[in-house]
ZADO-1210 file (C-alpha; in nm, 4 decimals, padded with zeros to 6 digits):
<atoms>
<atom x="00.0000" y="00.0000" z="00.0000" code="UNK" pos="1"/>
<atom x="00.1524" y="00.3326" z="-00.1056" code="UNK" pos="2"/>
<atom x="00.0256" y="00.6679" z="00.0231" code="UNK" pos="3"/>
<atom x="00.1719" y="01.0075" z="-00.0516" code="UNK" pos="4"/>
<atom x="00.1687" y="01.3188" z="-00.2629" code="UNK" pos="5"/>
<atom x="00.2842" y="01.3887" z="-00.6179" code="UNK" pos="6"/>
<atom x="00.6280" y="01.2359" z="-00.5522" code="UNK" pos="7"/>
<atom x="00.4802" y="00.8938" z="-00.4760" code="UNK" pos="8"/>
<atom x="00.2070" y="00.9396" z="-00.7330" code="UNK" pos="9"/>
<atom x="00.4862" y="00.9741" z="-00.9867" code="UNK" pos="10"/>
<atom x="00.3525" y="01.2987" z="-01.1271" code="UNK" pos="11"/>
<atom x="00.5180" y="01.3691" z="-01.4599" code="UNK" pos="12"/>
<atom x="00.6751" y="01.0249" z="-01.4870" code="UNK" pos="13"/>
<atom x="00.5849" y="00.7247" z="-01.6974" code="UNK" pos="14"/>
<atom x="00.3966" y="00.4788" z="-01.4752" code="UNK" pos="15"/>
<atom x="00.6823" y="00.2270" z="-01.5015" code="UNK" pos="16"/>
<atom x="00.9196" y="00.4826" z="-01.3430" code="UNK" pos="17"/>
<atom x="00.7113" y="00.5492" z="-01.0289" code="UNK" pos="18"/>
<atom x="00.8741" y="00.4387" z="-00.7039" code="UNK" pos="19"/>
<atom x="00.5914" y="00.1940" z="-00.6329" code="UNK" pos="20"/>
<atom x="00.6320" y="00.0322" z="-00.9730" code="UNK" pos="21"/>
<atom x="01.0103" y="00.0092" z="-00.9325" code="UNK" pos="22"/>
<atom x="00.9680" y="-00.1513" z="-00.5889" code="UNK" pos="23"/>
<atom x="00.7117" y="-00.3926" z="-00.7262" code="UNK" pos="24"/>
<atom x="00.9438" y="-00.4910" z="-01.0093" code="UNK" pos="25"/>
<atom x="01.2428" y="-00.5328" z="-00.7755" code="UNK" pos="26"/>
<atom x="01.0609" y="-00.7316" z="-00.5059" code="UNK" pos="27"/>
<atom x="00.7815" y="-00.9099" z="-00.6889" code="UNK" pos="28"/>
<atom x="00.5422" y="-00.7756" z="-00.4249" code="UNK" pos="29"/>
<atom x="00.2378" y="-00.5843" z="-00.5551" code="UNK" pos="30"/>
<atom x="00.2319" y="-00.2166" z="-00.4528" code="UNK" pos="31"/>
<atom x="-00.1104" y="-00.0500" z="-00.4740" code="UNK" pos="32"/>
<atom x="-00.0490" y="00.3218" z="-00.5249" code="UNK" pos="33"/>
<atom x="-00.3068" y="00.5576" z="-00.3700" code="UNK" pos="34"/>
<atom x="-00.0873" y="00.8687" z="-00.3777" code="UNK" pos="35"/>
<atom x="-00.2125" y="01.1934" z="-00.5337" code="UNK" pos="36"/>
<atom x="-00.0758" y="01.5415" z="-00.5937" code="UNK" pos="37"/>
<atom x="-00.1411" y="01.7929" z="-00.3128" code="UNK" pos="38"/>
<atom x="-00.2105" y="01.5199" z="-00.0590" code="UNK" pos="39"/>
<atom x="-00.0777" y="01.5759" z="00.2901" code="UNK" pos="40"/>
<atom x="-00.0822" y="01.3440" z="00.5905" code="UNK" pos="41"/>
<atom x="-00.4510" y="01.4090" z="00.6661" code="UNK" pos="42"/>
<atom x="-00.5597" y="01.3307" z="00.3117" code="UNK" pos="43"/>
<atom x="-00.3427" y="01.0179" z="00.3140" code="UNK" pos="44"/>
<atom x="-00.5126" y="00.9020" z="00.6327" code="UNK" pos="45"/>
<atom x="-00.8575" y="00.9641" z="00.4874" code="UNK" pos="46"/>
<atom x="-00.7735" y="00.7754" z="00.1675" code="UNK" pos="47"/>
<atom x="-00.6402" y="00.4880" z="00.3749" code="UNK" pos="48"/>
<atom x="-00.9406" y="00.4738" z="00.6072" code="UNK" pos="49"/>
<atom x="-01.2075" y="00.5189" z="00.3381" code="UNK" pos="50"/>
<atom x="-01.0583" y="00.3298" z="00.0427" code="UNK" pos="51"/>
<atom x="-00.7141" y="00.1714" z="00.0605" code="UNK" pos="52"/>
<atom x="-00.7758" y="-00.0247" z="00.3802" code="UNK" pos="53"/>
<atom x="-01.0374" y="-00.2299" z="00.1965" code="UNK" pos="54"/>
<atom x="-00.7640" y="-00.3967" z="-00.0103" code="UNK" pos="55"/>
<atom x="-00.5625" y="-00.6914" z="00.1180" code="UNK" pos="56"/>
<atom x="-00.2190" y="-00.5712" z="00.2332" code="UNK" pos="57"/>
<atom x="00.0398" y="-00.6287" z="00.5043" code="UNK" pos="58"/>
<atom x="00.2368" y="-00.3040" z="00.4896" code="UNK" pos="59"/>
<atom x="00.1874" y="00.0673" z="00.4241" code="UNK" pos="60"/>
<atom x="00.4471" y="00.2991" z="00.2715" code="UNK" pos="61"/>
<atom x="00.3600" y="00.6621" z="00.3464" code="UNK" pos="62"/>
<atom x="00.5687" y="00.9589" z="00.2402" code="UNK" pos="63"/>
<atom x="00.6124" y="01.2973" z="00.4024" code="UNK" pos="64"/>
<atom x="00.7664" y="01.5989" z="00.2305" code="UNK" pos="65"/>
<atom x="00.8738" y="01.8333" z="00.5115" code="UNK" pos="66"/>
<atom x="00.8649" y="02.1344" z="00.2797" code="UNK" pos="67"/>
<atom x="00.4866" y="02.1463" z="00.2778" code="UNK" pos="68"/>
<atom x="00.3408" y="01.8521" z="00.4709" code="UNK" pos="69"/>
<atom x="00.4346" y="01.9859" z="00.8142" code="UNK" pos="70"/>
<atom x="00.2823" y="02.3230" z="00.7262" code="UNK" pos="71"/>
<atom x="-00.0317" y="02.1518" z="00.5952" code="UNK" pos="72"/>
<atom x="-00.0710" y="02.0008" z="00.9429" code="UNK" pos="73"/>
<atom x="-00.0610" y="02.3483" z="01.1029" code="UNK" pos="74"/>
<atom x="-00.3505" y="02.5528" z="00.9651" code="UNK" pos="75"/>
<atom x="-00.2394" y="02.8746" z="01.1336" code="UNK" pos="76"/>
<atom x="00.1133" y="02.8447" z="00.9880" code="UNK" pos="77"/>
<atom x="-00.0273" y="02.7613" z="00.6447" code="UNK" pos="78"/>
<atom x="-00.2521" y="03.0674" z="00.6460" code="UNK" pos="79"/>
<atom x="00.0542" y="03.2882" z="00.6943" code="UNK" pos="80"/>
<atom x="00.2084" y="03.1744" z="00.3646" code="UNK" pos="81"/>
<atom x="00.1691" y="03.4071" z="00.0664" code="UNK" pos="82"/>
<atom x="00.1144" y="03.1186" z="-00.1740" code="UNK" pos="83"/>
<atom x="-00.1141" y="02.9108" z="00.0484" code="UNK" pos="84"/>
<atom x="-00.3470" y="02.7592" z="-00.2098" code="UNK" pos="85"/>
<atom x="-00.6277" y="02.6303" z="00.0121" code="UNK" pos="86"/>
<atom x="-00.7647" y="02.9625" z="00.1434" code="UNK" pos="87"/>
</atoms>
């Protein structure tokens, strides 16, 4: 199970070059990718609880990008940013 933002989604890459696909190819273990651009930890949790958890799995790979994910978790800090896109 793979959760994350655009980096784990593989935004801009051919599907075969996504991290989850490379791991699947290297290990032979299926990696279901539920990552999406602009997702932070809260969105990842919601996707896991509402959708991904319904699929058979024994591990979860979740990514965090400190540049924006920590700010996304702090609404007051995020509101102070000039380019905060979720006003």
